[in-house]
CHARMM internal coordinates of N, CA and C (Angstrom, degrees):
IC EDIT
DIST 1 N 1 CA 1.4472
DIST 1 CA 1 C 1.5311
ANGL 1 N 1 CA 1 C 111.13
DIST 1 C 2 N 1.3300
ANGL 1 CA 1 C 2 N 116.64
DIHE 1 N 1 CA 1 C 2 N -38.31
DIST 2 N 2 CA 1.4610
ANGL 1 C 2 N 2 CA 119.31
DIHE 1 CA 1 C 2 N 2 CA -179.86
DIST 2 CA 2 C 1.5157
ANGL 2 N 2 CA 2 C 110.90
DIHE 1 C 2 N 2 CA 2 C -62.06
DIST 2 C 3 N 1.3215
ANGL 2 CA 2 C 3 N 116.77
DIHE 2 N 2 CA 2 C 3 N -38.57
DIST 3 N 3 CA 1.4589
ANGL 2 C 3 N 3 CA 120.28
DIHE 2 CA 2 C 3 N 3 CA 179.67
DIST 3 CA 3 C 1.5172
ANGL 3 N 3 CA 3 C 110.66
DIHE 2 C 3 N 3 CA 3 C -64.78
DIST 3 C 4 N 1.3328
ANGL 3 CA 3 C 4 N 116.68
DIHE 3 N 3 CA 3 C 4 N -42.73
DIST 4 N 4 CA 1.4617
ANGL 3 C 4 N 4 CA 121.01
DIHE 3 CA 3 C 4 N 4 CA 178.67
DIST 4 CA 4 C 1.5154
ANGL 4 N 4 CA 4 C 110.49
DIHE 3 C 4 N 4 CA 4 C -60.08
DIST 4 C 5 N 1.3188
ANGL 4 CA 4 C 5 N 116.28
DIHE 4 N 4 CA 4 C 5 N -46.45
DIST 5 N 5 CA 1.4596
ANGL 4 C 5 N 5 CA 120.33
DIHE 4 CA 4 C 5 N 5 CA -178.33
DIST 5 CA 5 C 1.5222
ANGL 5 N 5 CA 5 C 110.91
DIHE 4 C 5 N 5 CA 5 C -64.66
DIST 5 C 6 N 1.3189
ANGL 5 CA 5 C 6 N 117.00
DIHE 5 N 5 CA 5 C 6 N -41.47
DIST 6 N 6 CA 1.4571
ANGL 5 C 6 N 6 CA 120.26
DIHE 5 CA 5 C 6 N 6 CA 178.89
DIST 6 CA 6 C 1.5240
ANGL 6 N 6 CA 6 C 110.79
DIHE 5 C 6 N 6 CA 6 C -62.11
DIST 6 C 7 N 1.3162
ANGL 6 CA 6 C 7 N 116.86
DIHE 6 N 6 CA 6 C 7 N -43.75
DIST 7 N 7 CA 1.4661
ANGL 6 C 7 N 7 CA 120.88
DIHE 6 CA 6 C 7 N 7 CA 178.16
DIST 7 CA 7 C 1.5202
ANGL 7 N 7 CA 7 C 110.34
DIHE 6 C 7 N 7 CA 7 C -61.96
DIST 7 C 8 N 1.3344
ANGL 7 CA 7 C 8 N 116.58
DIHE 7 N 7 CA 7 C 8 N -43.22
DIST 8 N 8 CA 1.4599
ANGL 7 C 8 N 8 CA 121.00
DIHE 7 CA 7 C 8 N 8 CA -179.54
DIST 8 CA 8 C 1.5368
ANGL 8 N 8 CA 8 C 110.50
DIHE 7 C 8 N 8 CA 8 C -61.89
DIST 8 C 9 N 1.3153
ANGL 8 CA 8 C 9 N 116.46
DIHE 8 N 8 CA 8 C 9 N -44.95
DIST 9 N 9 CA 1.4572
ANGL 8 C 9 N 9 CA 120.33
DIHE 8 CA 8 C 9 N 9 CA -178.71
DIST 9 CA 9 C 1.5273
ANGL 9 N 9 CA 9 C 111.67
DIHE 8 C 9 N 9 CA 9 C -67.88
DIST 9 C 10 N 1.3117
ANGL 9 CA 9 C 10 N 117.12
DIHE 9 N 9 CA 9 C 10 N -40.16
DIST 10 N 10 CA 1.4546
ANGL 9 C 10 N 10 CA 119.90
DIHE 9 CA 9 C 10 N 10 CA 178.17
DIST 10 CA 10 C 1.5200
ANGL 10 N 10 CA 10 C 111.89
DIHE 9 C 10 N 10 CA 10 C -67.32
DIST 10 C 11 N 1.3101
ANGL 10 CA 10 C 11 N 116.93
DIHE 10 N 10 CA 10 C 11 N -38.65
DIST 11 N 11 CA 1.4676
ANGL 10 C 11 N 11 CA 120.35
DIHE 10 CA 10 C 11 N 11 CA 179.01
DIST 11 CA 11 C 1.5261
ANGL 11 N 11 CA 11 C 110.40
DIHE 10 C 11 N 11 CA 11 C -60.89
DIST 11 C 12 N 1.3047
ANGL 11 CA 11 C 12 N 116.61
DIHE 11 N 11 CA 11 C 12 N -40.23
DIST 12 N 12 CA 1.4634
ANGL 11 C 12 N 12 CA 120.40
DIHE 11 CA 11 C 12 N 12 CA 178.65
DIST 12 CA 12 C 1.5084
ANGL 12 N 12 CA 12 C 112.71
DIHE 11 C 12 N 12 CA 12 C -67.35
DIST 12 C 13 N 1.3179
ANGL 12 CA 12 C 13 N 117.21
DIHE 12 N 12 CA 12 C 13 N -30.98
DIST 13 N 13 CA 1.4605
ANGL 12 C 13 N 13 CA 119.92
DIHE 12 CA 12 C 13 N 13 CA -177.90
DIST 13 CA 13 C 1.5195
ANGL 13 N 13 CA 13 C 112.55
DIHE 12 C 13 N 13 CA 13 C -75.58
DIST 13 C 14 N 1.3232
ANGL 13 CA 13 C 14 N 118.50
DIHE 13 N 13 CA 13 C 14 N -16.41
DIST 14 N 14 CA 1.4606
ANGL 13 C 14 N 14 CA 121.26
DIHE 13 CA 13 C 14 N 14 CA -179.83
DIST 14 CA 14 C 1.5226
ANGL 14 N 14 CA 14 C 113.14
DIHE 13 C 14 N 14 CA 14 C -87.36
DIST 14 C 15 N 1.3115
ANGL 14 CA 14 C 15 N 117.82
DIHE 14 N 14 CA 14 C 15 N -6.23
DIST 15 N 15 CA 1.4550
ANGL 14 C 15 N 15 CA 119.65
DIHE 14 CA 14 C 15 N 15 CA 177.91
DIST 15 CA 15 C 1.5180
ANGL 15 N 15 CA 15 C 108.36
DIHE 14 C 15 N 15 CA 15 C -70.79
DIST 15 C 16 N 1.3035
ANGL 15 CA 15 C 16 N 116.00
DIHE 15 N 15 CA 15 C 16 N 137.03
DIST 16 N 16 CA 1.4644
ANGL 15 C 16 N 16 CA 120.86
DIHE 15 CA 15 C 16 N 16 CA -176.14
DIST 16 CA 16 C 1.5234
ANGL 16 N 16 CA 16 C 109.79
DIHE 15 C 16 N 16 CA 16 C -93.99
DIST 16 C 17 N 1.3248
ANGL 16 CA 16 C 17 N 115.84
DIHE 16 N 16 CA 16 C 17 N 114.59
DIST 17 N 17 CA 1.4530
ANGL 16 C 17 N 17 CA 121.29
DIHE 16 CA 16 C 17 N 17 CA 176.78
DIST 17 CA 17 C 1.5126
ANGL 17 N 17 CA 17 C 113.53
DIHE 16 C 17 N 17 CA 17 C 66.86
DIST 17 C 18 N 1.3134
ANGL 17 CA 17 C 18 N 115.54
DIHE 17 N 17 CA 17 C 18 N 164.85
DIST 18 N 18 CA 1.4556
ANGL 17 C 18 N 18 CA 121.56
DIHE 17 CA 17 C 18 N 18 CA 176.98
DIST 18 CA 18 C 1.5164
ANGL 18 N 18 CA 18 C 109.05
DIHE 17 C 18 N 18 CA 18 C -89.77
DIST 18 C 19 N 1.2940
ANGL 18 CA 18 C 19 N 115.79
DIHE 18 N 18 CA 18 C 19 N 144.02
DIST 19 N 19 CA 1.4565
ANGL 18 C 19 N 19 CA 120.53
DIHE 18 CA 18 C 19 N 19 CA 177.77
DIST 19 CA 19 C 1.5265
ANGL 19 N 19 CA 19 C 107.25
DIHE 18 C 19 N 19 CA 19 C -85.44
DIST 19 C 20 N 1.3225
ANGL 19 CA 19 C 20 N 116.92
DIHE 19 N 19 CA 19 C 20 N 102.44
DIST 20 N 20 CA 1.4536
ANGL 19 C 20 N 20 CA 121.67
DIHE 19 CA 19 C 20 N 20 CA -176.59
DIST 20 CA 20 C 1.5187
ANGL 20 N 20 CA 20 C 112.18
DIHE 19 C 20 N 20 CA 20 C -67.33
DIST 20 C 21 N 1.3384
ANGL 20 CA 20 C 21 N 117.31
DIHE 20 N 20 CA 20 C 21 N -15.82
DIST 21 N 21 CA 1.4517
ANGL 20 C 21 N 21 CA 120.66
DIHE 20 CA 20 C 21 N 21 CA 178.98
DIST 21 CA 21 C 1.5195
ANGL 21 N 21 CA 21 C 112.23
DIHE 20 C 21 N 21 CA 21 C -80.48
DIST 21 C 22 N 1.3233
ANGL 21 CA 21 C 22 N 117.05
DIHE 21 N 21 CA 21 C 22 N -12.20
DIST 22 N 22 CA 1.4556
ANGL 21 C 22 N 22 CA 120.75
DIHE 21 CA 21 C 22 N 22 CA -179.23
DIST 22 CA 22 C 1.5274
ANGL 22 N 22 CA 22 C 110.18
DIHE 21 C 22 N 22 CA 22 C -69.31
DIST 22 C 23 N 1.3363
ANGL 22 CA 22 C 23 N 116.31
DIHE 22 N 22 CA 22 C 23 N 143.79
DIST 23 N 23 CA 1.4649
ANGL 22 C 23 N 23 CA 118.76
DIHE 22 CA 22 C 23 N 23 CA 178.34
DIST 23 CA 23 C 1.5200
ANGL 23 N 23 CA 23 C 111.50
DIHE 22 C 23 N 23 CA 23 C -75.05
DIST 23 C 24 N 1.3071
ANGL 23 CA 23 C 24 N 115.42
DIHE 23 N 23 CA 23 C 24 N 157.13
DIST 24 N 24 CA 1.4560
ANGL 23 C 24 N 24 CA 121.34
DIHE 23 CA 23 C 24 N 24 CA 174.46
DIST 24 CA 24 C 1.5267
ANGL 24 N 24 CA 24 C 107.69
DIHE 23 C 24 N 24 CA 24 C -69.31
DIST 24 C 25 N 1.3114
ANGL 24 CA 24 C 25 N 116.43
DIHE 24 N 24 CA 24 C 25 N 138.90
DIST 25 N 25 CA 1.4642
ANGL 24 C 25 N 25 CA 120.75
DIHE 24 CA 24 C 25 N 25 CA -178.11
DIST 25 CA 25 C 1.5295
ANGL 25 N 25 CA 25 C 110.77
DIHE 24 C 25 N 25 CA 25 C -71.42
DIST 25 C 26 N 1.3332
ANGL 25 CA 25 C 26 N 117.09
DIHE 25 N 25 CA 25 C 26 N 135.95
DIST 26 N 26 CA 1.4639
ANGL 25 C 26 N 26 CA 119.04
DIHE 25 CA 25 C 26 N 26 CA 173.58
DIST 26 CA 26 C 1.5339
ANGL 26 N 26 CA 26 C 109.41
DIHE 25 C 26 N 26 CA 26 C -68.28
DIST 26 C 27 N 1.3037
ANGL 26 CA 26 C 27 N 116.80
DIHE 26 N 26 CA 26 C 27 N 154.82
DIST 27 N 27 CA 1.4655
ANGL 26 C 27 N 27 CA 121.16
DIHE 26 CA 26 C 27 N 27 CA -176.89
DIST 27 CA 27 C 1.5311
ANGL 27 N 27 CA 27 C 111.41
DIHE 26 C 27 N 27 CA 27 C -56.86
DIST 27 C 28 N 1.3163
ANGL 27 CA 27 C 28 N 117.41
DIHE 27 N 27 CA 27 C 28 N -34.05
DIST 28 N 28 CA 1.4622
ANGL 27 C 28 N 28 CA 120.84
DIHE 27 CA 27 C 28 N 28 CA 179.07
DIST 28 CA 28 C 1.5259
ANGL 28 N 28 CA 28 C 110.78
DIHE 27 C 28 N 28 CA 28 C -61.18
DIST 28 C 29 N 1.3178
ANGL 28 CA 28 C 29 N 118.08
DIHE 28 N 28 CA 28 C 29 N -42.66
DIST 29 N 29 CA 1.4643
ANGL 28 C 29 N 29 CA 122.19
DIHE 28 CA 28 C 29 N 29 CA 178.82
DIST 29 CA 29 C 1.5236
ANGL 29 N 29 CA 29 C 110.75
DIHE 28 C 29 N 29 CA 29 C -65.68
DIST 29 C 30 N 1.3262
ANGL 29 CA 29 C 30 N 116.98
DIHE 29 N 29 CA 29 C 30 N -40.02
DIST 30 N 30 CA 1.4623
ANGL 29 C 30 N 30 CA 121.07
DIHE 29 CA 29 C 30 N 30 CA 178.13
DIST 30 CA 30 C 1.5252
ANGL 30 N 30 CA 30 C 109.69
DIHE 29 C 30 N 30 CA 30 C -64.09
DIST 30 C 31 N 1.3295
ANGL 30 CA 30 C 31 N 116.73
DIHE 30 N 30 CA 30 C 31 N -45.23
DIST 31 N 31 CA 1.4653
ANGL 30 C 31 N 31 CA 120.51
DIHE 30 CA 30 C 31 N 31 CA -179.99
DIST 31 CA 31 C 1.5254
ANGL 31 N 31 CA 31 C 111.74
DIHE 30 C 31 N 31 CA 31 C -62.00
DIST 31 C 32 N 1.3245
ANGL 31 CA 31 C 32 N 116.72
DIHE 31 N 31 CA 31 C 32 N -40.81
DIST 32 N 32 CA 1.4609
ANGL 31 C 32 N 32 CA 120.58
DIHE 31 CA 31 C 32 N 32 CA 178.75
DIST 32 CA 32 C 1.5287
ANGL 32 N 32 CA 32 C 110.58
DIHE 31 C 32 N 32 CA 32 C -65.46
DIST 32 C 33 N 1.3244
ANGL 32 CA 32 C 33 N 116.97
DIHE 32 N 32 CA 32 C 33 N -39.98
DIST 33 N 33 CA 1.4611
ANGL 32 C 33 N 33 CA 120.89
DIHE 32 CA 32 C 33 N 33 CA 178.05
DIST 33 CA 33 C 1.5283
ANGL 33 N 33 CA 33 C 110.41
DIHE 32 C 33 N 33 CA 33 C -64.64
DIST 33 C 34 N 1.3178
ANGL 33 CA 33 C 34 N 117.11
DIHE 33 N 33 CA 33 C 34 N -41.09
DIST 34 N 34 CA 1.4632
ANGL 33 C 34 N 34 CA 121.22
DIHE 33 CA 33 C 34 N 34 CA 177.91
DIST 34 CA 34 C 1.5258
ANGL 34 N 34 CA 34 C 109.94
DIHE 33 C 34 N 34 CA 34 C -61.81
DIST 34 C 35 N 1.3108
ANGL 34 CA 34 C 35 N 116.75
DIHE 34 N 34 CA 34 C 35 N -43.57
DIST 35 N 35 CA 1.4648
ANGL 34 C 35 N 35 CA 120.82
DIHE 34 CA 34 C 35 N 35 CA 179.56
DIST 35 CA 35 C 1.5328
ANGL 35 N 35 CA 35 C 111.02
DIHE 34 C 35 N 35 CA 35 C -62.19
DIST 35 C 36 N 1.3203
ANGL 35 CA 35 C 36 N 116.12
DIHE 35 N 35 CA 35 C 36 N -45.34
DIST 36 N 36 CA 1.4655
ANGL 35 C 36 N 36 CA 120.96
DIHE 35 CA 35 C 36 N 36 CA 179.11
DIST 36 CA 36 C 1.5249
ANGL 36 N 36 CA 36 C 110.35
DIHE 35 C 36 N 36 CA 36 C -61.93
DIST 36 C 37 N 1.3195
ANGL 36 CA 36 C 37 N 116.69
DIHE 36 N 36 CA 36 C 37 N -46.88
DIST 37 N 37 CA 1.4603
ANGL 36 C 37 N 37 CA 120.95
DIHE 36 CA 36 C 37 N 37 CA -177.25
DIST 37 CA 37 C 1.5332
ANGL 37 N 37 CA 37 C 111.99
DIHE 36 C 37 N 37 CA 37 C -68.77
DIST 37 C 38 N 1.3086
ANGL 37 CA 37 C 38 N 117.36
DIHE 37 N 37 CA 37 C 38 N -31.34
DIST 38 N 38 CA 1.4651
ANGL 37 C 38 N 38 CA 120.86
DIHE 37 CA 37 C 38 N 38 CA 175.28
DIST 38 CA 38 C 1.5209
ANGL 38 N 38 CA 38 C 109.95
DIHE 37 C 38 N 38 CA 38 C -62.31
DIST 38 C 39 N 1.3353
ANGL 38 CA 38 C 39 N 116.10
DIHE 38 N 38 CA 38 C 39 N -41.66
DIST 39 N 39 CA 1.4716
ANGL 38 C 39 N 39 CA 120.37
DIHE 38 CA 38 C 39 N 39 CA 177.19
DIST 39 CA 39 C 1.5225
ANGL 39 N 39 CA 39 C 110.53
DIHE 38 C 39 N 39 CA 39 C -63.64
DIST 39 C 40 N 1.3386
ANGL 39 CA 39 C 40 N 117.01
DIHE 39 N 39 CA 39 C 40 N -43.33
DIST 40 N 40 CA 1.4623
ANGL 39 C 40 N 40 CA 120.62
DIHE 39 CA 39 C 40 N 40 CA 177.99
DIST 40 CA 40 C 1.5287
ANGL 40 N 40 CA 40 C 110.34
DIHE 39 C 40 N 40 CA 40 C -60.04
DIST 40 C 41 N 1.3260
ANGL 40 CA 40 C 41 N 116.89
DIHE 40 N 40 CA 40 C 41 N -44.84
DIST 41 N 41 CA 1.4627
ANGL 40 C 41 N 41 CA 121.15
DIHE 40 CA 40 C 41 N 41 CA -178.47
DIST 41 CA 41 C 1.5264
ANGL 41 N 41 CA 41 C 110.93
DIHE 40 C 41 N 41 CA 41 C -61.82
DIST 41 C 42 N 1.3270
ANGL 41 CA 41 C 42 N 116.56
DIHE 41 N 41 CA 41 C 42 N -40.61
DIST 42 N 42 CA 1.4621
ANGL 41 C 42 N 42 CA 120.40
DIHE 41 CA 41 C 42 N 42 CA 178.75
DIST 42 CA 42 C 1.5222
ANGL 42 N 42 CA 42 C 110.91
DIHE 41 C 42 N 42 CA 42 C -67.08
DIST 42 C 43 N 1.3324
ANGL 42 CA 42 C 43 N 116.33
DIHE 42 N 42 CA 42 C 43 N -45.29
DIST 43 N 43 CA 1.4650
ANGL 42 C 43 N 43 CA 120.58
DIHE 42 CA 42 C 43 N 43 CA -179.26
DIST 43 CA 43 C 1.5272
ANGL 43 N 43 CA 43 C 111.74
DIHE 42 C 43 N 43 CA 43 C -62.78
DIST 43 C 44 N 1.3195
ANGL 43 CA 43 C 44 N 116.38
DIHE 43 N 43 CA 43 C 44 N -38.69
DIST 44 N 44 CA 1.4596
ANGL 43 C 44 N 44 CA 121.38
DIHE 43 CA 43 C 44 N 44 CA -177.49
DIST 44 CA 44 C 1.5262
ANGL 44 N 44 CA 44 C 112.73
DIHE 43 C 44 N 44 CA 44 C -90.55
DIST 44 C 45 N 1.3254
ANGL 44 CA 44 C 45 N 116.56
DIHE 44 N 44 CA 44 C 45 N 1.79
DIST 45 N 45 CA 1.4632
ANGL 44 C 45 N 45 CA 122.36
DIHE 44 CA 44 C 45 N 45 CA 178.64
DIST 45 CA 45 C 1.5343
ANGL 45 N 45 CA 45 C 111.70
DIHE 44 C 45 N 45 CA 45 C 50.76
DIST 45 C 46 N 1.3200
ANGL 45 CA 45 C 46 N 115.02
DIHE 45 N 45 CA 45 C 46 N 52.30
DIST 46 N 46 CA 1.4668
ANGL 45 C 46 N 46 CA 120.89
DIHE 45 CA 45 C 46 N 46 CA 179.09
DIST 46 CA 46 C 1.5278
ANGL 46 N 46 CA 46 C 108.66
DIHE 45 C 46 N 46 CA 46 C -65.41
DIST 46 C 47 N 1.3299
ANGL 46 CA 46 C 47 N 117.20
DIHE 46 N 46 CA 46 C 47 N 127.19
DIST 47 N 47 CA 1.4654
ANGL 46 C 47 N 47 CA 119.95
DIHE 46 CA 46 C 47 N 47 CA 179.82
DIST 47 CA 47 C 1.5287
ANGL 47 N 47 CA 47 C 111.53
DIHE 46 C 47 N 47 CA 47 C -60.91
DIST 47 C 48 N 1.3132
ANGL 47 CA 47 C 48 N 116.11
DIHE 47 N 47 CA 47 C 48 N 149.26
DIST 48 N 48 CA 1.4641
ANGL 47 C 48 N 48 CA 121.94
DIHE 47 CA 47 C 48 N 48 CA -178.95
DIST 48 CA 48 C 1.5327
ANGL 48 N 48 CA 48 C 111.75
DIHE 47 C 48 N 48 CA 48 C -56.59
DIST 48 C 49 N 1.3138
ANGL 48 CA 48 C 49 N 116.69
DIHE 48 N 48 CA 48 C 49 N -34.72
DIST 49 N 49 CA 1.4665
ANGL 48 C 49 N 49 CA 120.43
DIHE 48 CA 48 C 49 N 49 CA -178.80
DIST 49 CA 49 C 1.5275
ANGL 49 N 49 CA 49 C 112.17
DIHE 48 C 49 N 49 CA 49 C -67.65
DIST 49 C 50 N 1.3259
ANGL 49 CA 49 C 50 N 117.34
DIHE 49 N 49 CA 49 C 50 N -21.09
DIST 50 N 50 CA 1.4638
ANGL 49 C 50 N 50 CA 121.73
DIHE 49 CA 49 C 50 N 50 CA -179.25
DIST 50 CA 50 C 1.5248
ANGL 50 N 50 CA 50 C 112.71
DIHE 49 C 50 N 50 CA 50 C -108.11
DIST 50 C 51 N 1.3106
ANGL 50 CA 50 C 51 N 116.98
DIHE 50 N 50 CA 50 C 51 N -2.42
DIST 51 N 51 CA 1.4631
ANGL 50 C 51 N 51 CA 121.38
DIHE 50 CA 50 C 51 N 51 CA -171.78
DIST 51 CA 51 C 1.5291
ANGL 51 N 51 CA 51 C 112.91
DIHE 50 C 51 N 51 CA 51 C -60.76
DIST 51 C 52 N 1.3191
ANGL 51 CA 51 C 52 N 117.25
DIHE 51 N 51 CA 51 C 52 N -46.56
DIST 52 N 52 CA 1.4678
ANGL 51 C 52 N 52 CA 120.63
DIHE 51 CA 51 C 52 N 52 CA -176.27
DIST 52 CA 52 C 1.5265
ANGL 52 N 52 CA 52 C 111.96
DIHE 51 C 52 N 52 CA 52 C -62.88
DIST 52 C 53 N 1.3203
ANGL 52 CA 52 C 53 N 117.19
DIHE 52 N 52 CA 52 C 53 N -47.13
DIST 53 N 53 CA 1.4663
ANGL 52 C 53 N 53 CA 120.01
DIHE 52 CA 52 C 53 N 53 CA -179.49
DIST 53 CA 53 C 1.5278
ANGL 53 N 53 CA 53 C 110.69
DIHE 52 C 53 N 53 CA 53 C -69.04
DIST 53 C 54 N 1.3286
ANGL 53 CA 53 C 54 N 117.01
DIHE 53 N 53 CA 53 C 54 N -37.55
DIST 54 N 54 CA 1.4658
ANGL 53 C 54 N 54 CA 120.77
DIHE 53 CA 53 C 54 N 54 CA 176.77
DIST 54 CA 54 C 1.5270
ANGL 54 N 54 CA 54 C 110.31
DIHE 53 C 54 N 54 CA 54 C -59.77
DIST 54 C 55 N 1.3206
ANGL 54 CA 54 C 55 N 115.93
DIHE 54 N 54 CA 54 C 55 N -46.86
DIST 55 N 55 CA 1.4635
ANGL 54 C 55 N 55 CA 120.11
DIHE 54 CA 54 C 55 N 55 CA -177.04
DIST 55 CA 55 C 1.5281
ANGL 55 N 55 CA 55 C 111.55
DIHE 54 C 55 N 55 CA 55 C -63.07
DIST 55 C 56 N 1.3275
ANGL 55 CA 55 C 56 N 117.37
DIHE 55 N 55 CA 55 C 56 N -43.77
DIST 56 N 56 CA 1.4616
ANGL 55 C 56 N 56 CA 120.20
DIHE 55 CA 55 C 56 N 56 CA -179.43
DIST 56 CA 56 C 1.5209
ANGL 56 N 56 CA 56 C 110.96
DIHE 55 C 56 N 56 CA 56 C -63.19
DIST 56 C 57 N 1.3148
ANGL 56 CA 56 C 57 N 116.74
DIHE 56 N 56 CA 56 C 57 N -45.72
DIST 57 N 57 CA 1.4536
ANGL 56 C 57 N 57 CA 120.83
DIHE 56 CA 56 C 57 N 57 CA 178.88
DIST 57 CA 57 C 1.5298
ANGL 57 N 57 CA 57 C 111.08
DIHE 56 C 57 N 57 CA 57 C -62.64
DIST 57 C 58 N 1.3026
ANGL 57 CA 57 C 58 N 116.59
DIHE 57 N 57 CA 57 C 58 N -45.42
DIST 58 N 58 CA 1.4646
ANGL 57 C 58 N 58 CA 121.46
DIHE 57 CA 57 C 58 N 58 CA -179.13
DIST 58 CA 58 C 1.5276
ANGL 58 N 58 CA 58 C 111.49
DIHE 57 C 58 N 58 CA 58 C -64.04
DIST 58 C 59 N 1.3176
ANGL 58 CA 58 C 59 N 117.18
DIHE 58 N 58 CA 58 C 59 N -46.84
DIST 59 N 59 CA 1.4706
ANGL 58 C 59 N 59 CA 121.00
DIHE 58 CA 58 C 59 N 59 CA -179.84
DIST 59 CA 59 C 1.5213
ANGL 59 N 59 CA 59 C 109.80
DIHE 58 C 59 N 59 CA 59 C -61.56
DIST 59 C 60 N 1.3177
ANGL 59 CA 59 C 60 N 117.57
DIHE 59 N 59 CA 59 C 60 N -43.20
DIST 60 N 60 CA 1.4662
ANGL 59 C 60 N 60 CA 120.00
DIHE 59 CA 59 C 60 N 60 CA 179.10
DIST 60 CA 60 C 1.5209
ANGL 60 N 60 CA 60 C 111.83
DIHE 59 C 60 N 60 CA 60 C -64.32
DIST 60 C 61 N 1.3135
ANGL 60 CA 60 C 61 N 117.29
DIHE 60 N 60 CA 60 C 61 N -37.63
DIST 61 N 61 CA 1.4670
ANGL 60 C 61 N 61 CA 119.97
DIHE 60 CA 60 C 61 N 61 CA 176.18
DIST 61 CA 61 C 1.5278
ANGL 61 N 61 CA 61 C 110.48
DIHE 60 C 61 N 61 CA 61 C -63.55
DIST 61 C 62 N 1.3213
ANGL 61 CA 61 C 62 N 116.34
DIHE 61 N 61 CA 61 C 62 N -43.51
DIST 62 N 62 CA 1.4691
ANGL 61 C 62 N 62 CA 120.61
DIHE 61 CA 61 C 62 N 62 CA 178.87
DIST 62 CA 62 C 1.5307
ANGL 62 N 62 CA 62 C 110.76
DIHE 61 C 62 N 62 CA 62 C -61.83
DIST 62 C 63 N 1.3319
ANGL 62 CA 62 C 63 N 116.58
DIHE 62 N 62 CA 62 C 63 N -44.40
DIST 63 N 63 CA 1.4617
ANGL 62 C 63 N 63 CA 120.44
DIHE 62 CA 62 C 63 N 63 CA -178.57
DIST 63 CA 63 C 1.5233
ANGL 63 N 63 CA 63 C 111.19
DIHE 62 C 63 N 63 CA 63 C -66.41
DIST 63 C 64 N 1.3277
ANGL 63 CA 63 C 64 N 116.71
DIHE 63 N 63 CA 63 C 64 N -43.45
DIST 64 N 64 CA 1.4677
ANGL 63 C 64 N 64 CA 119.83
DIHE 63 CA 63 C 64 N 64 CA 178.97
DIST 64 CA 64 C 1.5284
ANGL 64 N 64 CA 64 C 111.38
DIHE 63 C 64 N 64 CA 64 C -63.17
DIST 64 C 65 N 1.3271
ANGL 64 CA 64 C 65 N 116.48
DIHE 64 N 64 CA 64 C 65 N -37.02
DIST 65 N 65 CA 1.4652
ANGL 64 C 65 N 65 CA 120.03
DIHE 64 CA 64 C 65 N 65 CA 177.15
DIST 65 CA 65 C 1.5252
ANGL 65 N 65 CA 65 C 111.27
DIHE 64 C 65 N 65 CA 65 C -61.71
DIST 65 C 66 N 1.3295
ANGL 65 CA 65 C 66 N 116.39
DIHE 65 N 65 CA 65 C 66 N -26.84
DIST 66 N 66 CA 1.4628
ANGL 65 C 66 N 66 CA 121.53
DIHE 65 CA 65 C 66 N 66 CA 179.45
DIST 66 CA 66 C 1.5287
ANGL 66 N 66 CA 66 C 112.08
DIHE 65 C 66 N 66 CA 66 C -92.61
DIST 66 C 67 N 1.3362
ANGL 66 CA 66 C 67 N 116.65
DIHE 66 N 66 CA 66 C 67 N 0.56
DIST 67 N 67 CA 1.4589
ANGL 66 C 67 N 67 CA 121.01
DIHE 66 CA 66 C 67 N 67 CA 177.66
DIST 67 CA 67 C 1.5172
ANGL 67 N 67 CA 67 C 115.01
DIHE 66 C 67 N 67 CA 67 C 88.21
DIST 67 C 68 N 1.3351
ANGL 67 CA 67 C 68 N 116.77
DIHE 67 N 67 CA 67 C 68 N 17.21
DIST 68 N 68 CA 1.4588
ANGL 67 C 68 N 68 CA 120.64
DIHE 67 CA 67 C 68 N 68 CA -179.94
DIST 68 CA 68 C 1.5226
ANGL 68 N 68 CA 68 C 111.35
DIHE 67 C 68 N 68 CA 68 C -103.00
DIST 68 C 69 N 1.3246
ANGL 68 CA 68 C 69 N 115.62
DIHE 68 N 68 CA 68 C 69 N 163.52
DIST 69 N 69 CA 1.4569
ANGL 68 C 69 N 69 CA 122.15
DIHE 68 CA 68 C 69 N 69 CA 175.05
DIST 69 CA 69 C 1.5207
ANGL 69 N 69 CA 69 C 110.08
DIHE 68 C 69 N 69 CA 69 C -69.97
DIST 69 C 70 N 1.3353
ANGL 69 CA 69 C 70 N 115.11
DIHE 69 N 69 CA 69 C 70 N 155.72
DIST 70 N 70 CA 1.4549
ANGL 69 C 70 N 70 CA 120.79
DIHE 69 CA 69 C 70 N 70 CA 173.93
DIST 70 CA 70 C 1.5339
ANGL 70 N 70 CA 70 C 109.60
DIHE 69 C 70 N 70 CA 70 C -70.90
DIST 70 C 71 N 1.3094
ANGL 70 CA 70 C 71 N 115.87
DIHE 70 N 70 CA 70 C 71 N 156.93
DIST 71 N 71 CA 1.4601
ANGL 70 C 71 N 71 CA 121.24
DIHE 70 CA 70 C 71 N 71 CA 171.96
DIST 71 CA 71 C 1.5289
ANGL 71 N 71 CA 71 C 107.68
DIHE 70 C 71 N 71 CA 71 C -102.04
DIST 71 C 72 N 1.3195
ANGL 71 CA 71 C 72 N 116.62
DIHE 71 N 71 CA 71 C 72 N 153.23
DIST 72 N 72 CA 1.4631
ANGL 71 C 72 N 72 CA 120.23
DIHE 71 CA 71 C 72 N 72 CA -178.96
DIST 72 CA 72 C 1.5109
ANGL 72 N 72 CA 72 C 112.78
DIHE 71 C 72 N 72 CA 72 C -85.21
DIST 72 C 73 N 1.3363
ANGL 72 CA 72 C 73 N 116.09
DIHE 72 N 72 CA 72 C 73 N -28.14
DIST 73 N 73 CA 1.4657
ANGL 72 C 73 N 73 CA 119.87
DIHE 72 CA 72 C 73 N 73 CA 179.31
DIST 73 CA 73 C 1.5275
ANGL 73 N 73 CA 73 C 108.73
DIHE 72 C 73 N 73 CA 73 C -155.88
DIST 73 C 74 N 1.3024
ANGL 73 CA 73 C 74 N 115.02
DIHE 73 N 73 CA 73 C 74 N 165.84
DIST 74 N 74 CA 1.4628
ANGL 73 C 74 N 74 CA 120.79
DIHE 73 CA 73 C 74 N 74 CA 177.71
DIST 74 CA 74 C 1.5186
ANGL 74 N 74 CA 74 C 111.67
DIHE 73 C 74 N 74 CA 74 C -107.30
DIST 74 C 75 N 1.3219
ANGL 74 CA 74 C 75 N 116.96
DIHE 74 N 74 CA 74 C 75 N 8.66
DIST 75 N 75 CA 1.4690
ANGL 74 C 75 N 75 CA 121.63
DIHE 74 CA 74 C 75 N 75 CA -179.35
DIST 75 CA 75 C 1.5046
ANGL 75 N 75 CA 75 C 111.41
DIHE 74 C 75 N 75 CA 75 C -73.87
END
COOR INIT
IC SEED 1 N 1 CA 1 C
IC BUILD
């Protein structure tokens, strides 16, 4: 699972720029991405000190995979 997550995160980091034509994600999509990424963080035992940055990166990767814009924060 760690390898899959690492590949997913690296793949997202190679995308060049944000696609401004992408629609803003509905709250339901953001919530689902947060839920998915929370499970990944638990499975991979992400340290508390890295949890916030991990979650933002993971959620943005999930949203971009669905064709939505990135979010700036999860607050």
